[in-house]
N, CA, C, O and the ligand as a Tripos MOL2 file, in Angstrom:
@<TRIPOS>MOLECULE
protein
  269   267    68     0     0
PROTEIN
NO_CHARGES

@<TRIPOS>ATOM
      1 N          55.2780  -11.1800   65.3120 N.3       1 MET1
      2 CA         54.5430  -10.5670   66.6190 C.3       1 MET1
      3 C          55.5840   -9.2460   66.8860 C.2       1 MET1
      4 O          56.7690   -9.3000   67.2150 O.2       1 MET1
      5 N          54.8320   -8.1660   66.6600 N.am      2 ALA2
      6 CA         55.4370   -7.0130   67.0250 C.3       2 ALA2
      7 C          55.0540   -6.3930   68.4240 C.2       2 ALA2
      8 O          54.1150   -6.8660   69.0650 O.2       2 ALA2
      9 N          55.7100   -5.4480   68.8350 N.am      3 TYR3
     10 CA         55.3840   -4.8130   70.0730 C.3       3 TYR3
     11 C          55.1160   -3.3380   69.9070 C.2       3 TYR3
     12 O          55.4250   -2.6320   68.9470 O.2       3 TYR3
     13 N          54.4580   -2.9840   71.0610 N.am      4 VAL4
     14 CA         54.1730   -1.5120   71.0290 C.3       4 VAL4
     15 C          54.5360   -0.8410   72.5020 C.2       4 VAL4
     16 O          54.0630   -1.2530   73.5610 O.2       4 VAL4
     17 N          55.3260    0.1050   72.3970 N.am      5 LEU5
     18 CA         55.7150    0.7560   73.5780 C.3       5 LEU5
     19 C          54.7700    2.0670   73.8600 C.2       5 LEU5
     20 O          54.6380    2.9110   72.9740 O.2       5 LEU5
     21 N          54.1770    2.1910   75.0140 N.am      6 HIS6
     22 CA         53.4530    3.4220   75.2060 C.3       6 HIS6
     23 C          54.1300    4.1930   76.3850 C.2       6 HIS6
     24 O          54.3310    3.7640   77.5210 O.2       6 HIS6
     25 N          54.4250    5.3730   75.8950 N.am      7 THR7
     26 CA         55.2290    6.2290   76.7720 C.3       7 THR7
     27 C          54.1700    7.3820   77.0240 C.2       7 THR7
     28 O          53.7050    8.1360   76.1690 O.2       7 THR7
     29 N          53.8610    7.3550   78.5270 N.am      8 ALA8
     30 CA         52.8940    8.7770   78.9380 C.3       8 ALA8
     31 C          53.9240    9.4510   79.7680 C.2       8 ALA8
     32 O          54.1520    8.9230   80.8560 O.2       8 ALA8
     33 N          54.5620   10.4790   79.4650 N.am      9 MET9
     34 CA         55.3420   11.2450   80.3470 C.3       9 MET9
     35 C          54.5990   12.0010   81.4050 C.2       9 MET9
     36 O          55.1280   12.3380   82.4640 O.2       9 MET9
     37 N          53.1340   12.3040   81.0290 N.am     10 ALA10
     38 CA         52.3820   13.0200   81.9620 C.3      10 ALA10
     39 C          52.1130   12.3650   83.2800 C.2      10 ALA10
     40 O          51.8080   12.9710   84.3070 O.2      10 ALA10
     41 N          52.2600   11.0050   83.1500 N.am     11 ILE11
     42 CA         52.0960   10.3900   84.3460 C.3      11 ILE11
     43 C          53.3640    9.4060   84.7300 C.2      11 ILE11
     44 O          53.2900    8.4660   85.5210 O.2      11 ILE11
     45 N          54.5390    9.8160   84.0120 N.am     12 ASP12
     46 CA         55.7420    9.1370   84.1510 C.3      12 ASP12
     47 C          55.7830    7.6510   83.9990 C.2      12 ASP12
     48 O          56.3950    6.9880   84.8370 O.2      12 ASP12
     49 N          55.1880    7.0840   83.0080 N.am     13 LYS13
     50 CA         54.7750    5.5490   82.8660 C.3      13 LYS13
     51 C          55.2150    5.1940   81.4360 C.2      13 LYS13
     52 O          54.9680    5.8990   80.4580 O.2      13 LYS13
     53 N          55.9090    4.0020   81.4070 N.am     14 ALA14
     54 CA         56.1800    3.4990   79.9590 C.3      14 ALA14
     55 C          55.6600    1.9820   79.9820 C.2      14 ALA14
     56 O          56.2170    1.1890   80.7410 O.2      14 ALA14
     57 N          54.6960    1.6020   79.2360 N.am     15 VAL15
     58 CA         54.2670    0.1290   79.2940 C.3      15 VAL15
     59 C          54.3250   -0.5240   77.8670 C.2      15 VAL15
     60 O          53.9120   -0.0330   76.8160 O.2      15 VAL15
     61 N          54.8810   -1.6430   78.0470 N.am     16 LEU16
     62 CA         55.3240   -2.5050   76.8020 C.3      16 LEU16
     63 C          54.0430   -3.4120   76.5830 C.2      16 LEU16
     64 O          53.6630   -4.1870   77.4610 O.2      16 LEU16
     65 N          53.4060   -3.2770   75.3790 N.am     17 HIS17
     66 CA         52.4070   -4.3100   74.8330 C.3      17 HIS17
     67 C          52.8270   -5.1840   73.5530 C.2      17 HIS17
     68 O          53.8240   -5.0090   72.8530 O.2      17 HIS17
     69 N          52.0070   -5.9960   73.4350 N.am     18 ARG18
     70 CA         51.9810   -6.7860   72.1370 C.3      18 ARG18
     71 C          51.1070   -5.9040   71.2850 C.2      18 ARG18
     72 O          50.2600   -5.1740   71.8010 O.2      18 ARG18
     73 N          51.3120   -5.9670   69.9360 N.am     19 ASP19
     74 CA         50.6640   -5.0960   68.9990 C.3      19 ASP19
     75 C          49.2070   -5.5280   68.9080 C.2      19 ASP19
     76 O          48.3860   -4.7090   68.4940 O.2      19 ASP19
     77 N          48.8460   -6.6720   69.2420 N.am     20 ARG20
     78 CA         47.4040   -7.0820   69.3700 C.3      20 ARG20
     79 C          46.6400   -6.7770   70.5130 C.2      20 ARG20
     80 O          45.4570   -7.1150   70.5510 O.2      20 ARG20
     81 N          47.1360   -6.2190   71.3860 N.am     21 CYS21
     82 CA         46.6390   -5.9050   72.9820 C.3      21 CYS21
     83 C          45.5090   -5.1390   72.5520 C.2      21 CYS21
     84 O          45.5500   -4.4260   71.5490 O.2      21 CYS21
     85 N          44.3590   -5.2850   73.3890 N.am     22 ILE22
     86 CA         43.0200   -4.5370   73.2860 C.3      22 ILE22
     87 C          43.3430   -3.1250   73.8400 C.2      22 ILE22
     88 O          42.5580   -2.2160   73.5660 O.2      22 ILE22
     89 N          44.5090   -2.8540   74.6480 N.am     23 GLU23
     90 CA         44.6080   -1.4310   75.0600 C.3      23 GLU23
     91 C          45.4380   -0.6660   73.9950 C.2      23 GLU23
     92 O          45.7110    0.5200   74.1850 O.2      23 GLU23
     93 N          45.7920   -1.2310   73.0260 N.am     24 VAL24
     94 CA         46.7110   -0.5150   71.9640 C.3      24 VAL24
     95 C          45.5980    0.0960   70.9240 C.2      24 VAL24
     96 O          44.7590   -0.6780   70.4610 O.2      24 VAL24
     97 N          45.5890    1.2880   70.6070 N.am     25 PRO25
     98 CA         44.7120    2.0220   69.8200 C.3      25 PRO25
     99 C          44.7670    1.5370   68.3780 C.2      25 PRO25
    100 O          45.8400    0.9990   68.1060 O.2      25 PRO25
    101 N          43.9900    1.5840   67.5080 N.am     26 GLU26
    102 CA         43.9770    1.1400   66.1520 C.3      26 GLU26
    103 C          45.0760    1.9480   65.3970 C.2      26 GLU26
    104 O          45.9360    1.4340   64.6820 O.2      26 GLU26
    105 N          44.9250    3.3800   65.6670 N.am     27 ASN27
    106 CA         45.8240    4.2250   65.0440 C.3      27 ASN27
    107 C          47.0770    4.5730   66.0590 C.2      27 ASN27
    108 O          46.9430    5.5350   66.8150 O.2      27 ASN27
    109 N          48.0960    3.9260   66.0790 N.am     28 VAL28
    110 CA         49.2380    4.0450   66.9730 C.3      28 VAL28
    111 C          49.9660    5.4560   66.6690 C.2      28 VAL28
    112 O          50.8270    5.8960   67.4300 O.2      28 VAL28
    113 N          49.6050    6.0460   65.6440 N.am     29 SER29
    114 CA         50.6240    7.3650   65.1710 C.3      29 SER29
    115 C          49.9130    8.3400   65.9240 C.2      29 SER29
    116 O          50.5520    9.3870   66.0130 O.2      29 SER29
    117 N          48.7190    8.3570   66.5440 N.am     30 TYR30
    118 CA         48.1390    9.3680   67.1940 C.3      30 TYR30
    119 C          48.7180    9.4960   68.5290 C.2      30 TYR30
    120 O          48.8850    8.4280   69.1170 O.2      30 TYR30
    121 N          49.0870   10.6440   69.1840 N.am     31 HIS31
    122 CA         49.6660   10.8840   70.2710 C.3      31 HIS31
    123 C          49.3310   12.3200   70.8560 C.2      31 HIS31
    124 O          48.9200   13.1840   70.0820 O.2      31 HIS31
    125 N          49.4770   12.5620   72.0350 N.am     32 ASP32
    126 CA         49.4230   13.9190   72.5720 C.3      32 ASP32
    127 C          50.0370   13.9690   73.9920 C.2      32 ASP32
    128 O          50.4930   12.9160   74.4390 O.2      32 ASP32
    129 N          50.0770   14.7940   74.5410 N.am     33 HIS33
    130 CA         50.7640   14.8710   75.8370 C.3      33 HIS33
    131 C          50.0740   14.2400   76.8840 C.2      33 HIS33
    132 O          50.7410   13.9840   77.8870 O.2      33 HIS33
    133 N          48.7620   13.9020   76.8720 N.am     34 TRP34
    134 CA         47.9590   13.1160   78.0590 C.3      34 TRP34
    135 C          47.9700   11.8700   77.6460 C.2      34 TRP34
    136 O          48.3330   11.0690   78.5070 O.2      34 TRP34
    137 N          47.6330   11.3370   76.3900 N.am     35 THR35
    138 CA         47.5330    9.9090   76.0550 C.3      35 THR35
    139 C          48.8760    9.2280   75.9280 C.2      35 THR35
    140 O          49.0030    8.0120   76.0720 O.2      35 THR35
    141 N          50.1150   10.2450   75.5900 N.am     36 GLY36
    142 CA         51.3160    9.5330   75.4470 C.3      36 GLY36
    143 C          51.5780    9.4190   74.1280 C.2      36 GLY36
    144 O          50.8690    9.9550   73.2760 O.2      36 GLY36
    145 N          52.7070    8.6500   73.8370 N.am     37 VAL37
    146 CA         53.3340    8.3620   72.4540 C.3      37 VAL37
    147 C          53.2950    6.7670   72.2680 C.2      37 VAL37
    148 O          53.7860    6.0010   73.0970 O.2      37 VAL37
    149 N          52.8190    6.4580   71.3900 N.am     38 TRP38
    150 CA         52.5450    4.8040   70.9490 C.3      38 TRP38
    151 C          53.8120    4.6800   70.0290 C.2      38 TRP38
    152 O          54.0570    5.4570   69.1060 O.2      38 TRP38
    153 N          54.5720    3.6260   70.3870 N.am     39 GLN39
    154 CA         55.7180    3.2900   69.3810 C.3      39 GLN39
    155 C          55.7220    1.8930   68.9280 C.2      39 GLN39
    156 O          55.7550    1.0130   69.7880 O.2      39 GLN39
    157 N          55.6920    1.5790   67.6820 N.am     40 GLU40
    158 CA         55.7580    0.2910   67.1630 C.3      40 GLU40
    159 C          57.1600   -0.1000   67.1580 C.2      40 GLU40
    160 O          58.0340    0.6560   66.7350 O.2      40 GLU40
    161 N          57.4300   -1.4360   67.6860 N.am     41 ILE41
    162 CA         58.8160   -1.9480   67.4170 C.3      41 ILE41
    163 C          58.5400   -3.4240   67.1460 C.2      41 ILE41
    164 O          57.8380   -4.1940   67.8010 O.2      41 ILE41
    165 N          59.3600   -3.6840   65.8570 N.am     42 PRO42
    166 CA         59.1020   -4.9460   65.0870 C.3      42 PRO42
    167 C          59.8250   -6.2350   65.8490 C.2      42 PRO42
    168 O          59.4730   -7.3700   65.5270 O.2      42 PRO42
    169 N          60.7520   -6.0530   66.7740 N.am     43 ASP43
    170 CA         61.2460   -7.2470   67.5750 C.3      43 ASP43
    171 C          61.3140   -7.0420   69.1150 C.2      43 ASP43
    172 O          61.3220   -5.9630   69.7080 O.2      43 ASP43
    173 N          61.3660   -8.4180   69.6950 N.am     44 LYS44
    174 CA         61.3160   -8.4150   71.1420 C.3      44 LYS44
    175 C          62.4680   -7.6880   71.7430 C.2      44 LYS44
    176 O          62.3280   -6.8900   72.6690 O.2      44 LYS44
    177 N          63.6680   -8.0000   71.1640 N.am     45 GLU45
    178 CA         64.7700   -7.6220   71.8310 C.3      45 GLU45
    179 C          64.8630   -5.9290   71.9110 C.2      45 GLU45
    180 O          65.2340   -5.2850   72.8930 O.2      45 GLU45
    181 N          64.4510   -5.4260   70.6890 N.am     46 ARG46
    182 CA         64.5280   -3.9200   70.9030 C.3      46 ARG46
    183 C          63.3610   -3.3780   71.4800 C.2      46 ARG46
    184 O          63.3880   -2.1590   71.6460 O.2      46 ARG46
    185 N          62.3250   -3.9900   71.8330 N.am     47 ALA47
    186 CA         61.2060   -3.6010   72.5610 C.3      47 ALA47
    187 C          61.5350   -3.6200   74.0260 C.2      47 ALA47
    188 O          61.1150   -2.7480   74.7870 O.2      47 ALA47
    189 N          62.2260   -4.5360   74.3830 N.am     48 TYR48
    190 CA         62.6000   -4.7190   75.8510 C.3      48 TYR48
    191 C          63.7470   -3.4820   75.9490 C.2      48 TYR48
    192 O          63.7060   -2.8010   76.9740 O.2      48 TYR48
    193 N          64.5590   -3.2250   75.1430 N.am     49 GLU49
    194 CA         65.6080   -2.2480   75.1250 C.3      49 GLU49
    195 C          64.9970   -1.0050   75.1790 C.2      49 GLU49
    196 O          65.4930   -0.2140   75.9820 O.2      49 GLU49
    197 N          63.9550   -0.5980   74.4670 N.am     50 ALA50
    198 CA         63.3170    0.6640   74.3470 C.3      50 ALA50
    199 C          62.7170    0.9080   75.6480 C.2      50 ALA50
    200 O          62.8390    2.0410   76.1150 O.2      50 ALA50
    201 N          61.9950   -0.1070   76.4020 N.am     51 LEU51
    202 CA         61.4570   -0.0060   77.6990 C.3      51 LEU51
    203 C          62.4610    0.2550   78.6220 C.2      51 LEU51
    204 O          62.2210    1.1070   79.4770 O.2      51 LEU51
    205 N          63.6550   -0.3670   78.6210 N.am     52 GLU52
    206 CA         64.7660    0.0330   79.5800 C.3      52 GLU52
    207 C          65.2280    1.4060   79.4680 C.2      52 GLU52
    208 O          65.5200    2.0390   80.4830 O.2      52 GLU52
    209 N          65.3210    1.9500   78.2190 N.am     53 LEU53
    210 CA         65.8810    3.1980   77.7860 C.3      53 LEU53
    211 C          64.8510    4.3360   78.1200 C.2      53 LEU53
    212 O          65.2280    5.4980   78.2660 O.2      53 LEU53
    213 N          63.5520    3.9630   78.2360 N.am     54 SER54
    214 CA         62.5140    5.0250   78.4850 C.3      54 SER54
    215 C          62.9640    5.7680   79.6730 C.2      54 SER54
    216 O          63.4080    5.2700   80.7080 O.2      54 SER54
    217 N          62.7800    7.1730   79.3730 N.am     55 PRO55
    218 CA         63.0380    8.0430   80.5410 C.3      55 PRO55
    219 C          61.9250    8.2250   81.5570 C.2      55 PRO55
    220 O          62.0460    9.0710   82.4430 O.2      55 PRO55
    221 N          60.7660    7.4030   81.4510 N.am     56 ALA56
    222 CA         59.7390    7.3070   82.4940 C.3      56 ALA56
    223 C          60.2420    6.5510   83.5730 C.2      56 ALA56
    224 O          61.0050    5.5950   83.4350 O.2      56 ALA56
    225 N          59.7630    7.0290   84.7750 N.am     57 LYS57
    226 CA         60.0960    6.4230   86.2030 C.3      57 LYS57
    227 C          59.5020    4.9200   86.2260 C.2      57 LYS57
    228 O          60.1550    4.0100   86.7350 O.2      57 LYS57
    229 N          58.4130    4.7370   85.7310 N.am     58 TYR58
    230 CA         57.6400    3.4160   86.0890 C.3      58 TYR58
    231 C          57.7430    2.7460   84.6570 C.2      58 TYR58
    232 O          57.2350    3.2660   83.6630 O.2      58 TYR58
    233 N          58.4090    1.6050   84.6340 N.am     59 LYS59
    234 CA         58.5810    0.7410   83.4630 C.3      59 LYS59
    235 C          57.8090   -0.5210   83.5130 C.2      59 LYS59
    236 O          58.2760   -1.4580   84.1600 O.2      59 LYS59
    237 N          56.6910   -0.6450   82.9060 N.am     60 LEU60
    238 CA         55.8390   -1.8630   83.1520 C.3      60 LEU60
    239 C          55.6240   -2.6490   81.8600 C.2      60 LEU60
    240 O          55.6450   -2.1250   80.7460 O.2      60 LEU60
    241 N          55.4140   -3.9590   82.0970 N.am     61 LYS61
    242 CA         54.9020   -4.7810   81.1730 C.3      61 LYS61
    243 C          53.5610   -5.0860   81.3820 C.2      61 LYS61
    244 O          53.1310   -5.4570   82.4740 O.2      61 LYS61
    245 N          52.6690   -4.9050   80.0730 N.am     62 CYS62
    246 CA         51.1050   -5.0940   80.2160 C.3      62 CYS62
    247 C          50.8220   -6.4240   80.9310 C.2      62 CYS62
    248 O          51.3570   -7.5060   80.6880 O.2      62 CYS62
    249 N          49.8190   -6.1350   81.9230 N.am     63 GLN63
    250 CA         49.3320   -7.4870   82.5030 C.3      63 GLN63
    251 C          48.2230   -8.1730   81.7760 C.2      63 GLN63
    252 O          47.8410   -9.2830   82.1480 O.2      63 GLN63
    253 N          47.7040   -7.5740   80.7770 N.am     64 LEU64
    254 CA         46.6870   -8.1900   79.8910 C.3      64 LEU64
    255 C          47.4310   -9.0500   78.7970 C.2      64 LEU64
    256 O          47.1020  -10.2270   78.6520 O.2      64 LEU64
    257 N          48.2640   -8.5820   78.1490 N.am     65 CYS65
    258 CA         48.9000   -9.2740   76.8890 C.3      65 CYS65
    259 C          50.1650   -9.8470   77.1370 C.2      65 CYS65
    260 O          50.7180  -10.4720   76.2320 O.2      65 CYS65
    261 N          50.7440   -9.7060   78.3360 N.am     66 LYS66
    262 CA         52.0900  -10.2740   78.7120 C.3      66 LYS66
    263 C          53.1060  -10.2870   77.8750 C.2      66 LYS66
    264 O          53.6360  -11.3780   77.6630 O.2      66 LYS66
    265 N          53.6260   -9.0780   77.1950 N.am     67 PRO67
    266 CA         54.7580   -9.0670   76.2360 C.3      67 PRO67
    267 C          55.9340   -9.7800   76.5070 C.2      67 PRO67
    268 O          56.8660   -9.7630   75.7030 O.2      67 PRO67
    269 ZN         48.8210   -4.9370   76.6080 Zn       68 ZN68
@<TRIPOS>BOND
     1     1     2 1
     2     2     3 1
     3     3     4 2
     4     3     5 am
     5     5     6 1
     6     6     7 1
     7     7     8 2
     8     7     9 am
     9     9    10 1
    10    10    11 1
    11    11    12 2
    12    11    13 am
    13    13    14 1
    14    14    15 1
    15    15    16 2
    16    15    17 am
    17    17    18 1
    18    18    19 1
    19    19    20 2
    20    19    21 am
    21    21    22 1
    22    22    23 1
    23    23    24 2
    24    23    25 am
    25    25    26 1
    26    26    27 1
    27    27    28 2
    28    27    29 am
    29    29    30 1
    30    30    31 1
    31    31    32 2
    32    31    33 am
    33    33    34 1
    34    34    35 1
    35    35    36 2
    36    35    37 am
    37    37    38 1
    38    38    39 1
    39    39    40 2
    40    39    41 am
    41    41    42 1
    42    42    43 1
    43    43    44 2
    44    43    45 am
    45    45    46 1
    46    46    47 1
    47    47    48 2
    48    47    49 am
    49    49    50 1
    50    50    51 1
    51    51    52 2
    52    51    53 am
    53    53    54 1
    54    54    55 1
    55    55    56 2
    56    55    57 am
    57    57    58 1
    58    58    59 1
    59    59    60 2
    60    59    61 am
    61    61    62 1
    62    62    63 1
    63    63    64 2
    64    63    65 am
    65    65    66 1
    66    66    67 1
    67    67    68 2
    68    67    69 am
    69    69    70 1
    70    70    71 1
    71    71    72 2
    72    71    73 am
    73    73    74 1
    74    74    75 1
    75    75    76 2
    76    75    77 am
    77    77    78 1
    78    78    79 1
    79    79    80 2
    80    79    81 am
    81    81    82 1
    82    82    83 1
    83    83    84 2
    84    83    85 am
    85    85    86 1
    86    86    87 1
    87    87    88 2
    88    87    89 am
    89    89    90 1
    90    90    91 1
    91    91    92 2
    92    91    93 am
    93    93    94 1
    94    94    95 1
    95    95    96 2
    96    95    97 am
    97    97    98 1
    98    98    99 1
    99    99   100 2
   100    99   101 am
   101   101   102 1
   102   102   103 1
   103   103   104 2
   104   103   105 am
   105   105   106 1
   106   106   107 1
   107   107   108 2
   108   107   109 am
   109   109   110 1
   110   110   111 1
   111   111   112 2
   112   111   113 am
   113   113   114 1
   114   114   115 1
   115   115   116 2
   116   115   117 am
   117   117   118 1
   118   118   119 1
   119   119   120 2
   120   119   121 am
   121   121   122 1
   122   122   123 1
   123   123   124 2
   124   123   125 am
   125   125   126 1
   126   126   127 1
   127   127   128 2
   128   127   129 am
   129   129   130 1
   130   130   131 1
   131   131   132 2
   132   131   133 am
   133   133   134 1
   134   134   135 1
   135   135   136 2
   136   135   137 am
   137   137   138 1
   138   138   139 1
   139   139   140 2
   140   139   141 am
   141   141   142 1
   142   142   143 1
   143   143   144 2
   144   143   145 am
   145   145   146 1
   146   146   147 1
   147   147   148 2
   148   147   149 am
   149   149   150 1
   150   150   151 1
   151   151   152 2
   152   151   153 am
   153   153   154 1
   154   154   155 1
   155   155   156 2
   156   155   157 am
   157   157   158 1
   158   158   159 1
   159   159   160 2
   160   159   161 am
   161   161   162 1
   162   162   163 1
   163   163   164 2
   164   163   165 am
   165   165   166 1
   166   166   167 1
   167   167   168 2
   168   167   169 am
   169   169   170 1
   170   170   171 1
   171   171   172 2
   172   171   173 am
   173   173   174 1
   174   174   175 1
   175   175   176 2
   176   175   177 am
   177   177   178 1
   178   178   179 1
   179   179   180 2
   180   179   181 am
   181   181   182 1
   182   182   183 1
   183   183   184 2
   184   183   185 am
   185   185   186 1
   186   186   187 1
   187   187   188 2
   188   187   189 am
   189   189   190 1
   190   190   191 1
   191   191   192 2
   192   191   193 am
   193   193   194 1
   194   194   195 1
   195   195   196 2
   196   195   197 am
   197   197   198 1
   198   198   199 1
   199   199   200 2
   200   199   201 am
   201   201   202 1
   202   202   203 1
   203   203   204 2
   204   203   205 am
   205   205   206 1
   206   206   207 1
   207   207   208 2
   208   207   209 am
   209   209   210 1
   210   210   211 1
   211   211   212 2
   212   211   213 am
   213   213   214 1
   214   214   215 1
   215   215   216 2
   216   215   217 am
   217   217   218 1
   218   218   219 1
   219   219   220 2
   220   219   221 am
   221   221   222 1
   222   222   223 1
   223   223   224 2
   224   223   225 am
   225   225   226 1
   226   226   227 1
   227   227   228 2
   228   227   229 am
   229   229   230 1
   230   230   231 1
   231   231   232 2
   232   231   233 am
   233   233   234 1
   234   234   235 1
   235   235   236 2
   236   235   237 am
   237   237   238 1
   238   238   239 1
   239   239   240 2
   240   239   241 am
   241   241   242 1
   242   242   243 1
   243   243   244 2
   244   243   245 am
   245   245   246 1
   246   246   247 1
   247   247   248 2
   248   247   249 am
   249   249   250 1
   250   250   251 1
   251   251   252 2
   252   251   253 am
   253   253   254 1
   254   254   255 1
   255   255   256 2
   256   255   257 am
   257   257   258 1
   258   258   259 1
   259   259   260 2
   260   259   261 am
   261   261   262 1
   262   262   263 1
   263   263   264 2
   264   263   265 am
   265   265   266 1
   266   266   267 1
   267   267   268 2
@<TRIPOS>SUBSTRUCTURE
     1 MET1         2 RESIDUE 1 A MET
     2 ALA2         6 RESIDUE 1 A ALA
     3 TYR3        10 RESIDUE 1 A TYR
     4 VAL4        14 RESIDUE 1 A VAL
     5 LEU5        18 RESIDUE 1 A LEU
     6 HIS6        22 RESIDUE 1 A HIS
     7 THR7        26 RESIDUE 1 A THR
     8 ALA8        30 RESIDUE 1 A ALA
     9 MET9        34 RESIDUE 1 A MET
    10 ALA10       38 RESIDUE 1 A ALA
    11 ILE11       42 RESIDUE 1 A ILE
    12 ASP12       46 RESIDUE 1 A ASP
    13 LYS13       50 RESIDUE 1 A LYS
    14 ALA14       54 RESIDUE 1 A ALA
    15 VAL15       58 RESIDUE 1 A VAL
    16 LEU16       62 RESIDUE 1 A LEU
    17 HIS17       66 RESIDUE 1 A HIS
    18 ARG18       70 RESIDUE 1 A ARG
    19 ASP19       74 RESIDUE 1 A ASP
    20 ARG20       78 RESIDUE 1 A ARG
    21 CYS21       82 RESIDUE 1 A CYS
    22 ILE22       86 RESIDUE 1 A ILE
    23 GLU23       90 RESIDUE 1 A GLU
    24 VAL24       94 RESIDUE 1 A VAL
    25 PRO25       98 RESIDUE 1 A PRO
    26 GLU26      102 RESIDUE 1 A GLU
    27 ASN27      106 RESIDUE 1 A ASN
    28 VAL28      110 RESIDUE 1 A VAL
    29 SER29      114 RESIDUE 1 A SER
    30 TYR30      118 RESIDUE 1 A TYR
    31 HIS31      122 RESIDUE 1 A HIS
    32 ASP32      126 RESIDUE 1 A ASP
    33 HIS33      130 RESIDUE 1 A HIS
    34 TRP34      134 RESIDUE 1 A TRP
    35 THR35      138 RESIDUE 1 A THR
    36 GLY36      142 RESIDUE 1 A GLY
    37 VAL37      146 RESIDUE 1 A VAL
    38 TRP38      150 RESIDUE 1 A TRP
    39 GLN39      154 RESIDUE 1 A GLN
    40 GLU40      158 RESIDUE 1 A GLU
    41 ILE41      162 RESIDUE 1 A ILE
    42 PRO42      166 RESIDUE 1 A PRO
    43 ASP43      170 RESIDUE 1 A ASP
    44 LYS44      174 RESIDUE 1 A LYS
    45 GLU45      178 RESIDUE 1 A GLU
    46 ARG46      182 RESIDUE 1 A ARG
    47 ALA47      186 RESIDUE 1 A ALA
    48 TYR48      190 RESIDUE 1 A TYR
    49 GLU49      194 RESIDUE 1 A GLU
    50 ALA50      198 RESIDUE 1 A ALA
    51 LEU51      202 RESIDUE 1 A LEU
    52 GLU52      206 RESIDUE 1 A GLU
    53 LEU53      210 RESIDUE 1 A LEU
    54 SER54      214 RESIDUE 1 A SER
    55 PRO55      218 RESIDUE 1 A PRO
    56 ALA56      222 RESIDUE 1 A ALA
    57 LYS57      226 RESIDUE 1 A LYS
    58 TYR58      230 RESIDUE 1 A TYR
    59 LYS59      234 RESIDUE 1 A LYS
    60 LEU60      238 RESIDUE 1 A LEU
    61 LYS61      242 RESIDUE 1 A LYS
    62 CYS62      246 RESIDUE 1 A CYS
    63 GLN63      250 RESIDUE 1 A GLN
    64 LEU64      254 RESIDUE 1 A LEU
    65 CYS65      258 RESIDUE 1 A CYS
    66 LYS66      262 RESIDUE 1 A LYS
    67 PRO67      266 RESIDUE 1 A PRO
    68 ZN68       269 GROUP 0 **** ****
């Protein structure tokens, strides 16, 4: 099970997802200023760490996929 961190600096928010979450786009390499950056992370420990280290003010875990 991999994780995906979504960082959207335009709205100061970082959200951690599981890689199968319906909110995660098929092509996670796509990003821009408004949709933000989707970053694939292979293990849980690093995913949680990446969320902690995010410069975004709001650090959330997805309510849908509960990573
Ligand atoms: Zn999710």
